[in-house]
N, C-alpha and C positions, 0 to 999 in steps of 0.2 A: 699278804692279796692276794686273792687266785685267782685267777684265771680259766673262764670255762666256757665253751661258745663257741664262734669264732672270732675268739684271742688268744686260743692254743693254737703255737707257730708245732705243725707238725713237723719233722722232720722230711728234711726230698729223701729217698732211697736211694743206695750208694750206686747200684749199677745207673740213674736218672740224670745221678748230679757229674760222673764220669762218660758220659757222652754227651751231656751237655758240653766238658771243659770238653769230647775233642772235636765238638763240632766247632770249636774255637782254633785246634789244633790243626785244622784239617784243611782248615781258610786260609792259618797260614801259612803251609806248605806249599796250597796253592796258589800263592799269591807269590811267595816267595821263583816255584819255578816256570821257566820260560817255553820249556817242551811242550804245548800241546799235547802229548798223548800223557804225558803227566797231568797235566790237568779234570785228564778226562778222566783219569783210573784217581784223581783226591777225588773227584764232582759223584763219581760212582760211589766210591766209600761214603762221601757223606753222606747223601740219598739212604744208601741203606743204612745210619743212622737216625737221620732220621725218619725215618721209617719207622725202626725199632723203639725211637720214643710217641710218634705217636702210637703207634700199637700197645705199646706202658697203659694211655691214658693218663698218666702223674704228669704229664707236662708242661709247666705251666707258667713257663719264663720264655720267647721268645728272645734266641740271640740279639745280641745286641747288632749292627751293620759291619764292624772290626772280628762278626762272627763269621757274617755273611759271606757268600759269593758273592758271584756279580751275577747279575737277573737274569742273565740269559743259562746260565749253568744254574739257580740254583731246582731243585726240586720242585717239582708242583703239586706235590703233596703237603708244603710246608706255604708254597701259599694259603691254601687254599682251609690247610686248618687256621692259618691265621686271624683268618678275612671271617669265616665264619661266626 
């Protein structure tokens, strides 16, 4: 059987997969620390990764809730991207 058209699975570019994984690691670090200054830094790094994923044009899967920051610290671009 040959798969064509929409049935062909295209691989996720390595940098996209790495950035998606990085979101989860940053969220985990964010949730582990209690210091607000550290949380602000992780939120900034998270924002940078979200921006990079959006800019790539190849971000097709929103991170699961456990890989997200609390609503108030999630980047605005994240919500704009996933609600359009």
